[in-house]
MMTF fields as JSON, N, C-alpha, C and O atoms, coordinates in Angstrom:
{
  "mmtfVersion": "1.0.0",
  "mmtfProducer": "UNKNOWN",
  "numBonds": 291,
  "numAtoms": 292,
  "numGroups": 73,
  "numChains": 1,
  "numModels": 1,
  "chainsPerModel": [1],
  "groupsPerChain": [73],
  "chainIdList": ["A"],
  "bondAtomList": [4, 2, 8, 6, 12, 10, 16, 14, 20, 18, 24, 22, 28, 26, 32, 30, 36, 34, 40, 38, 44, 42, 48, 46, 52, 50, 56, 54, 60, 58, 64, 62, 68, 66, 72, 70, 76, 74, 80, 78, 84, 82, 88, 86, 92, 90, 96, 94, 100, 98, 104, 102, 108, 106, 112, 110, 116, 114, 120, 118, 124, 122, 128, 126, 132, 130, 136, 134, 140, 138, 144, 142, 148, 146, 152, 150, 156, 154, 160, 158, 164, 162, 168, 166, 172, 170, 176, 174, 180, 178, 184, 182, 188, 186, 192, 190, 196, 194, 200, 198, 204, 202, 208, 206, 212, 210, 216, 214, 220, 218, 224, 222, 228, 226, 232, 230, 236, 234, 240, 238, 244, 242, 248, 246, 252, 250, 256, 254, 260, 258, 264, 262, 268, 266, 272, 270, 276, 274, 280, 278, 284, 282, 288, 286],
  "bondOrderList": [1, 1, 1, 1, 1, 1, 1, 1, 1, 1, 1, 1, 1, 1, 1, 1, 1, 1, 1, 1, 1, 1, 1, 1, 1, 1, 1, 1, 1, 1, 1, 1, 1, 1, 1, 1, 1, 1, 1, 1, 1, 1, 1, 1, 1, 1, 1, 1, 1, 1, 1, 1, 1, 1, 1, 1, 1, 1, 1, 1, 1, 1, 1, 1, 1, 1, 1, 1, 1, 1, 1, 1],
  "groupList": [{"groupName": "MET", "atomNameList": ["N", "CA", "C", "O"], "elementList": ["N", "C", "C", "O"], "formalChargeList": [0, 0, 0, 0], "bondAtomList": [1, 0, 2, 1, 3, 2], "bondOrderList": [1, 1, 2], "singleLetterCode": "M", "chemCompType": "L-PEPTIDE LINKING"}, {"groupName": "SER", "atomNameList": ["N", "CA", "C", "O"], "elementList": ["N", "C", "C", "O"], "formalChargeList": [0, 0, 0, 0], "bondAtomList": [1, 0, 2, 1, 3, 2], "bondOrderList": [1, 1, 2], "singleLetterCode": "S", "chemCompType": "L-PEPTIDE LINKING"}, {"groupName": "GLU", "atomNameList": ["N", "CA", "C", "O"], "elementList": ["N", "C", "C", "O"], "formalChargeList": [0, 0, 0, 0], "bondAtomList": [1, 0, 2, 1, 3, 2], "bondOrderList": [1, 1, 2], "singleLetterCode": "E", "chemCompType": "L-PEPTIDE LINKING"}, {"groupName": "ASP", "atomNameList": ["N", "CA", "C", "O"], "elementList": ["N", "C", "C", "O"], "formalChargeList": [0, 0, 0, 0], "bondAtomList": [1, 0, 2, 1, 3, 2], "bondOrderList": [1, 1, 2], "singleLetterCode": "D", "chemCompType": "L-PEPTIDE LINKING"}, {"groupName": "LEU", "atomNameList": ["N", "CA", "C", "O"], "elementList": ["N", "C", "C", "O"], "formalChargeList": [0, 0, 0, 0], "bondAtomList": [1, 0, 2, 1, 3, 2], "bondOrderList": [1, 1, 2], "singleLetterCode": "L", "chemCompType": "L-PEPTIDE LINKING"}, {"groupName": "ARG", "atomNameList": ["N", "CA", "C", "O"], "elementList": ["N", "C", "C", "O"], "formalChargeList": [0, 0, 0, 0], "bondAtomList": [1, 0, 2, 1, 3, 2], "bondOrderList": [1, 1, 2], "singleLetterCode": "R", "chemCompType": "L-PEPTIDE LINKING"}, {"groupName": "VAL", "atomNameList": ["N", "CA", "C", "O"], "elementList": ["N", "C", "C", "O"], "formalChargeList": [0, 0, 0, 0], "bondAtomList": [1, 0, 2, 1, 3, 2], "bondOrderList": [1, 1, 2], "singleLetterCode": "V", "chemCompType": "L-PEPTIDE LINKING"}, {"groupName": "LYS", "atomNameList": ["N", "CA", "C", "O"], "elementList": ["N", "C", "C", "O"], "formalChargeList": [0, 0, 0, 0], "bondAtomList": [1, 0, 2, 1, 3, 2], "bondOrderList": [1, 1, 2], "singleLetterCode": "K", "chemCompType": "L-PEPTIDE LINKING"}, {"groupName": "HIS", "atomNameList": ["N", "CA", "C", "O"], "elementList": ["N", "C", "C", "O"], "formalChargeList": [0, 0, 0, 0], "bondAtomList": [1, 0, 2, 1, 3, 2], "bondOrderList": [1, 1, 2], "singleLetterCode": "H", "chemCompType": "L-PEPTIDE LINKING"}, {"groupName": "GLN", "atomNameList": ["N", "CA", "C", "O"], "elementList": ["N", "C", "C", "O"], "formalChargeList": [0, 0, 0, 0], "bondAtomList": [1, 0, 2, 1, 3, 2], "bondOrderList": [1, 1, 2], "singleLetterCode": "Q", "chemCompType": "L-PEPTIDE LINKING"}, {"groupName": "THR", "atomNameList": ["N", "CA", "C", "O"], "elementList": ["N", "C", "C", "O"], "formalChargeList": [0, 0, 0, 0], "bondAtomList": [1, 0, 2, 1, 3, 2], "bondOrderList": [1, 1, 2], "singleLetterCode": "T", "chemCompType": "L-PEPTIDE LINKING"}, {"groupName": "ILE", "atomNameList": ["N", "CA", "C", "O"], "elementList": ["N", "C", "C", "O"], "formalChargeList": [0, 0, 0, 0], "bondAtomList": [1, 0, 2, 1, 3, 2], "bondOrderList": [1, 1, 2], "singleLetterCode": "I", "chemCompType": "L-PEPTIDE LINKING"}, {"groupName": "ASN", "atomNameList": ["N", "CA", "C", "O"], "elementList": ["N", "C", "C", "O"], "formalChargeList": [0, 0, 0, 0], "bondAtomList": [1, 0, 2, 1, 3, 2], "bondOrderList": [1, 1, 2], "singleLetterCode": "N", "chemCompType": "L-PEPTIDE LINKING"}, {"groupName": "PRO", "atomNameList": ["N", "CA", "C", "O"], "elementList": ["N", "C", "C", "O"], "formalChargeList": [0, 0, 0, 0], "bondAtomList": [1, 0, 2, 1, 3, 2], "bondOrderList": [1, 1, 2], "singleLetterCode": "P", "chemCompType": "L-PEPTIDE LINKING"}, {"groupName": "ALA", "atomNameList": ["N", "CA", "C", "O"], "elementList": ["N", "C", "C", "O"], "formalChargeList": [0, 0, 0, 0], "bondAtomList": [1, 0, 2, 1, 3, 2], "bondOrderList": [1, 1, 2], "singleLetterCode": "A", "chemCompType": "L-PEPTIDE LINKING"}, {"groupName": "PHE", "atomNameList": ["N", "CA", "C", "O"], "elementList": ["N", "C", "C", "O"], "formalChargeList": [0, 0, 0, 0], "bondAtomList": [1, 0, 2, 1, 3, 2], "bondOrderList": [1, 1, 2], "singleLetterCode": "F", "chemCompType": "L-PEPTIDE LINKING"}, {"groupName": "GLY", "atomNameList": ["N", "CA", "C", "O"], "elementList": ["N", "C", "C", "O"], "formalChargeList": [0, 0, 0, 0], "bondAtomList": [1, 0, 2, 1, 3, 2], "bondOrderList": [1, 1, 2], "singleLetterCode": "G", "chemCompType": "PEPTIDE LINKING"}],
  "groupTypeList": [0, 1, 2, 3, 4, 5, 6, 2, 4, 4, 5, 2, 7, 8, 9, 10, 4, 3, 3, 2, 11, 3, 2, 4, 12, 2, 5, 8, 8, 1, 4, 1, 13, 14, 2, 5, 9, 5, 6, 7, 2, 0, 7, 15, 7, 5, 4, 5, 11, 5, 3, 11, 11, 1, 2, 11, 2, 1, 16, 7, 11, 2, 10, 1, 12, 3, 4, 12, 4, 3, 1, 4, 3],
  "groupIdList": [1, 2, 3, 4, 5, 6, 7, 8, 9, 10, 11, 12, 13, 14, 15, 16, 17, 18, 19, 20, 21, 22, 23, 24, 25, 26, 27, 28, 29, 30, 31, 32, 33, 34, 35, 36, 37, 38, 39, 40, 41, 42, 43, 44, 45, 46, 47, 48, 49, 50, 51, 52, 53, 54, 55, 56, 57, 58, 59, 60, 61, 62, 63, 64, 65, 66, 67, 68, 69, 70, 71, 72, 73],
  "secStructList": [7, 7, 2, 2, 2, 2, 2, 2, 2, 2, 2, 2, 2, 2, 2, 2, 2, 2, 2, 2, 2, 2, 2, 2, 2, 2, 6, 6, 6, 1, 7, 7, 2, 2, 2, 2, 2, 2, 2, 2, 2, 2, 2, 2, 2, 2, 2, 2, 2, 2, 2, 2, 2, 2, 2, 2, 2, 2, 6, 1, 1, 7, 7, 7, 6, 6, 7, 7, 4, 4, 4, 4, 7],
  "xCoordList": [-27.207, -26.236, -26.275, -26.408, -26.192, -26.237, -25.015, -23.951, -25.11, -23.946, -22.848, -21.696, -23.209, -22.234, -21.47, -20.307, -22.134, -21.444, -20.471, -19.406, -20.831, -20.122, -18.772, -17.663, -19.006, -17.859, -16.93, -15.709, -17.575, -16.663, -15.866, -14.682, -16.58, -15.941, -14.712, -13.667, -15.057, -14.003, -12.737, -11.584, -13.077, -12.001, -11.137, -9.909, -11.877, -11.208, -10.223, -9.026, -10.659, -9.823, -8.626, -7.474, -9.026, -7.825, -6.83, -5.64, -7.2, -6.291, -5.482, -4.278, -6.119, -5.271, -4.237, -3.124, -4.75, -3.698, -2.547, -1.363, -2.882, -1.858, -0.934, 0.279, -1.48, -0.584, 0.343, 1.54, -0.272, 0.538, 1.684, 2.86, 1.268, 2.142, 3.395, 4.558, 3.067, 4.077, 4.96, 6.175, 4.433, 5.173, 6.197, 7.367, 5.672, 6.607, 7.629, 8.769, 7.251, 8.076, 9.31, 10.366, 9.061, 10.111, 11.429, 12.548, 11.236, 12.231, 12.455, 12.838, 12.13, 12.035, 13.356, 13.329, 14.556, 15.781, 15.883, 16.608, 15.246, 15.26, 13.975, 13.772, 13.276, 11.942, 12.269, 13.064, 11.634, 11.903, 10.968, 10.066, 11.268, 10.564, 9.204, 8.373, 8.752, 7.309, 6.685, 5.559, 7.456, 6.978, 6.792, 5.816, 7.78, 7.678, 6.368, 5.693, 6.054, 4.903, 3.602, 2.584, 3.75, 2.554, 2.244, 1.1, 3.391, 3.299, 2.587, 1.663, 3.134, 2.526, 1.01, 0.234, 0.601, -0.812, -1.785, -2.928, -0.975, -1.761, -1.923, -2.957, -0.875, -1.112, -2.186, -2.994, -2.116, -3.247, -4.629, -5.576, -4.824, -6.059, -6.339, -7.503, -5.479, -5.639, -6.121, -6.925, -5.578, -5.98, -7.32, -8.134, -7.556, -9.036, -10.139, -11.206, -9.813, -10.7, -10.778, -11.915, -9.731, -9.938, -10.877, -11.768, -10.647, -11.616, -12.911, -13.82, -13.184, -14.64, -15.205, -16.355, -14.473, -14.79, -15.232, -16.346, -14.346, -14.791, -15.834, -16.507, -16.128, -17.242, -18.47, -19.428, -18.48, -19.675, -20.035, -21.207, -19.069, -19.129, -19.705, -20.591, -19.095, -19.685, -20.837, -21.39, -21.338, -22.707, -22.674, -23.686, -21.323, -21.123, -21.566, -22.043, -21.409, -22.026, -22.868, -22.574, -23.846, -24.837, -24.323, -23.821, -24.38, -24.211, -25.327, -26.461, -25.085, -26.149, -25.534, -24.365, -26.411, -25.783, -24.956, -24.275, -24.937, -23.873, -22.336, -21.423, -22.14, -20.854, -20.479, -20.988, -19.465, -19.07, -17.812, -16.766, -17.777, -16.672, -15.849, -14.661, -16.116, -15.373, -14.33, -13.169, -14.73, -13.756, -12.629, -11.777, -12.494, -11.447, -10.557, -9.719, -10.54, -9.74, -8.597, -7.756],
  "yCoordList": [74.229, 74.891, 76.352, 76.915, 77.03, 78.388, 78.989, 78.372, 80.195, 81.073, 81.121, 80.801, 81.549, 81.515, 80.29, 80.34, 79.164, 77.988, 77.568, 77.016, 77.824, 77.616, 78.5, 78.015, 79.815, 80.66, 80.18, 80.147, 79.793, 79.216, 78.025, 77.914, 77.013, 75.864, 76.186, 75.541, 77.242, 77.609, 78.258, 78.078, 78.987, 79.687, 78.43, 78.386, 77.496, 76.376, 75.715, 75.567, 75.408, 74.754, 75.791, 75.418, 77.014, 78.085, 78.061, 78.113, 77.987, 77.979, 76.69, 76.737, 75.507, 74.328, 74.246, 73.741, 74.838, 74.798, 75.923, 75.672, 76.979, 77.923, 77.266, 77.468, 76.49, 75.744, 74.745, 74.684, 73.934, 73.024, 73.714, 73.386, 74.694, 75.497, 76.124, 76.125, 76.544, 77.2, 76.076, 76.263, 74.935, 73.801, 73.29, 72.968, 73.276, 72.952, 73.899, 73.532, 75.172, 76.255, 76.37, 76.9, 75.788, 75.918, 75.112, 75.484, 74.122, 73.352, 73.319, 72.363, 74.525, 74.651, 74.349, 74.1, 74.385, 74.018, 72.645, 72.194, 71.838, 70.422, 69.53, 68.315, 70.535, 69.943, 69.233, 69.706, 68.152, 67.414, 68.202, 68.985, 67.925, 68.659, 68.279, 69.055, 66.963, 66.702, 67.547, 68.04, 67.653, 68.529, 69.977, 70.632, 70.45, 71.796, 71.978, 73.007, 70.829, 71.093, 71.043, 71.67, 70.23, 70.156, 71.528, 71.982, 72.226, 73.414, 74.459, 75.199, 74.419, 75.333, 75.165, 76.112, 73.678, 73.493, 73.915, 74.356, 73.647, 74.206, 75.815, 76.391, 76.406, 77.825, 78.3, 79.188, 77.609, 77.917, 77.499, 78.235, 76.589, 76.168, 77.126, 77.503, 77.54, 78.477, 79.834, 80.489, 80.25, 81.504, 81.382, 82.305, 80.245, 80.041, 80.107, 80.691, 79.47, 79.481, 80.832, 81.254, 81.7, 83.122, 83.911, 84.656, 83.723, 84.322, 83.869, 84.677, 82.706, 82.122, 82.907, 83.344, 83.022, 83.602, 85.051, 85.474, 85.728, 87.08, 87.379, 88.387, 86.309, 86.42, 86.296, 87.033, 85.224, 85.091, 86.215, 86.508, 86.82, 87.882, 89.174, 89.891, 89.348, 90.446, 90.44, 91.463, 89.166, 88.711, 88.631, 88.743, 88.411, 88.152, 86.698, 86.474, 85.69, 84.553, 84.102, 84.458, 83.369, 82.949, 81.589, 80.84, 81.223, 79.901, 79.152, 79.528, 78.045, 77.174, 75.708, 75.498, 74.757, 73.326, 73.085, 72.061, 74.12, 73.882, 74.077, 73.512, 74.804, 75.053, 73.97, 73.729, 73.109, 71.871, 71.965, 71.866, 72.124, 72.417, 71.239, 71.482, 69.987, 68.742, 68.953, 68.573, 69.517, 69.794, 70.561, 70.639, 71.287, 71.992, 71.443, 72.197, 70.092, 69.191, 68.837, 68.057],
  "zCoordList": [-15.894, -15.158, -15.105, -16.191, -14.123, -14.058, -14.539, -14.487, -15.02, -15.664, -14.564, -14.855, -13.199, -12.227, -11.921, -11.522, -12.109, -11.67, -12.834, -12.561, -14.105, -15.224, -15.232, -15.458, -14.965, -14.723, -13.656, -13.811, -12.52, -11.364, -11.798, -11.479, -12.617, -13.073, -14.146, -14.229, -14.883, -15.737, -15.03, -15.421, -14.01, -13.161, -12.609, -12.691, -12.084, -11.294, -12.476, -12.228, -13.496, -14.607, -15.019, -15.243, -15.078, -15.343, -14.316, -14.626, -13.123, -11.882, -11.856, -11.601, -12.119, -12.262, -13.348, -13.206, -14.542, -15.586, -15.147, -15.373, -14.61, -14.172, -13.122, -13.174, -12.181, -11.362, -12.032, -11.75, -12.964, -13.695, -14.382, -14.22, -15.163, -15.958, -15.035, -15.437, -14.016, -13.13, -12.599, -12.546, -12.206, -11.752, -12.987, -12.781, -14.05, -15.236, -15.575, -15.863, -15.551, -15.755, -14.83, -15.178, -13.538, -12.631, -13.064, -12.709, -13.761, -14.285, -15.97, -16.644, -16.371, -17.875, -18.673, -19.878, -17.904, -18.645, -18.75, -19.637, -17.952, -18.117, -18.791, -18.781, -19.317, -19.931, -21.312, -22.124, -21.476, -22.758, -23.927, -23.63, -25.019, -26.236, -26.165, -26.635, -25.535, -25.374, -24.239, -24.304, -23.288, -22.153, -22.525, -22.159, -23.275, -23.784, -24.623, -24.579, -25.432, -26.264, -25.439, -25.729, -24.384, -23.446, -22.858, -22.847, -22.331, -21.652, -22.714, -22.376, -24.023, -25.027, -25.131, -25.263, -25.05, -25.247, -24.175, -24.295, -22.967, -21.651, -21.736, -21.396, -22.187, -22.215, -23.12, -22.847, -24.247, -25.281, -24.668, -24.945, -24.0, -23.348, -22.222, -22.092, -21.443, -20.405, -20.843, -20.18, -22.031, -22.716, -23.297, -23.247, -23.851, -24.303, -23.215, -23.405, -22.056, -20.84, -20.469, -20.258, -20.326, -19.895, -20.966, -20.56, -22.279, -23.346, -23.138, -23.326, -22.779, -22.706, -21.369, -21.347, -20.471, -19.191, -19.472, -19.162, -20.041, -20.486, -21.163, -20.952, -22.275, -23.104, -22.399, -22.632, -21.386, -20.511, -19.65, -19.417, -19.193, -18.246, -18.983, -18.518, -20.144, -20.91, -21.515, -21.919, -21.639, -22.244, -23.817, -24.509, -24.338, -25.695, -26.058, -27.171, -25.113, -25.338, -24.128, -22.987, -24.383, -23.404, -22.879, -23.717, -21.731, -21.278, -21.633, -21.337, -22.29, -22.559, -22.488, -22.163, -22.814, -22.824, -23.839, -23.888, -24.856, -25.98, -25.507, -26.11, -24.535, -23.921, -23.238, -22.143, -23.831, -23.198, -22.46, -23.103, -21.325, -20.458, -20.6, -20.385, -20.906, -20.806, -21.908, -21.759, -22.93, -24.189, -23.996, -24.881, -22.665, -22.264, -21.43, -20.936, -21.108, -20.367, -21.158, -20.713]
}
């Protein structure tokens, strides 16, 4: 898979998480503890994806078959 395609897929995952977090945050006062934990985990995952994108774009890591995008779901 090309570097551009991997970055695009990561950006899509990041945006999906961003949208889900925004949706949950709209009703943050009525979230259950489990939902609050889910938001926290989603934010961590979103940050990790952003870090990976930055590392790929800066050349700090090379995209290879070792970069498993499924592990970010």
